[in-house]
C-alpha positions in Angstrom: -19.3 -0.3 115.2 -17.9 2.3 112.8 -14.5 0.7 113.0 -16.0 -2.6 112.0 -17.6 -1.0 108.9 -14.2 0.5 107.9 -12.3 -2.8 108.3 -15.0 -4.7 106.3 -14.9 -2.1 103.5 -11.1 -2.2 103.4 -11.0 -6.0 103.3 -13.6 -6.1 100.4 -11.4 -4.0 98.1 -10.8 -6.0 95.0 -7.4 -7.6 94.7 -6.3 -7.7 91.1 -2.7 -9.0 91.6 -1.0 -10.6 94.6 2.5 -11.9 95.4 3.8 -13.5 98.6 7.4 -13.3 99.9 8.3 -15.7 102.7 11.1 -14.6 104.9 11.6 -16.8 108.0 8.9 -16.0 110.5 7.7 -13.1 108.4 5.5 -13.2 105.3 5.1 -10.2 103.1 1.9 -9.9 101.0 2.2 -7.5 98.0 -1.2 -6.8 96.7 -2.5 -4.6 94.0 -6.1 -3.5 94.9 -8.8 -1.3 93.4 -10.6 1.3 95.3 -14.2 2.4 94.9 -13.2 4.7 92.0 -11.5 1.8 90.2 -8.1 3.2 90.8 -5.3 0.8 91.6 -3.0 1.1 94.6 -0.4 -1.1 96.3 -1.0 -2.7 99.7 2.0 -4.2 101.4 1.3 -6.3 104.5 3.9 -7.8 106.8 2.7 -10.7 108.8 4.9 -11.9 111.6 4.3 -15.2 113.5 4.4 -14.6 117.3 4.4 -17.5 119.7 3.4 -17.0 123.3 2.7 -19.2 126.3 4.5 -22.3 127.5 4.7 -25.6 125.6 1.4 -26.9 127.1 -0.6 -23.8 126.3 1.3 -22.4 123.3 -0.6 -19.8 121.2 0.3 -18.8 117.7 -0.7 -15.3 116.7 0.2 -13.0 113.8 1.2 -9.3 114.1 0.3 -7.4 110.9 1.5 -4.1 109.6 0.3 -2.5 106.5 1.5 0.2 104.1 -0.7 1.6 101.3 1.0 3.3 98.4 -0.8 5.3 95.7 0.2 5.9 92.1 1.3 9.4 92.7 3.8 8.2 95.3 5.3 5.2 93.4 8.3 6.9 91.8 9.5 8.7 95.0 8.9 5.6 97.1 10.6 3.3 94.6 13.7 5.6 94.4 13.9 6.0 98.2 13.7 2.2 98.6 16.3 1.5 96.0 18.6 4.1 97.5 18.2 2.7 101.0 18.9 -0.9 99.8 21.9 0.2 97.8 23.3 2.1 100.9 22.9 -1.1 103.1 24.6 -3.3 100.4 27.4 -0.8 100.0 28.0 -0.6 103.8 27.5 -4.2 104.7 27.4 -6.2 101.5 24.8 -8.6 100.3 23.0 -10.7 102.8 23.4 -14.5 102.7 20.1 -16.3 102.7 19.8 -19.1 105.2 17.0 -21.3 106.4 15.5 -20.2 109.7 15.9 -23.4 111.8 13.5 -22.1 114.5 10.4 -22.5 112.2 8.4 -25.6 112.5 6.6 -27.3 109.7 3.3 -25.6 110.6 1.3 -24.3 107.6 -1.3 -21.6 107.8 -3.7 -20.4 105.2 -4.2 -16.7 106.0 -6.7 -14.6 104.2 -6.9 -10.8 104.6 
């Protein structure tokens, strides 16, 4: 019961800005939300399509992972992310973007 209240309160936080990044079977939602004190924070959600079952009883579900970032952590997080991306690009170069041919043309409207 207490967990339901927590989830409901979390989902009711006001979204003031949102951007979606589609990456194959993954979708990233980058949302700016306001808390009860009217302070803004960043909520990053990774949603990954997971297909289970056989072709007759196929089920599509989504795994979700969330990260919450608060203003006092932005600079350090941004610098660490930039450094990590630069390291990968230096070691392995830039990734080529290609269309994921395993995706079907299913469209889902997901609300968090």
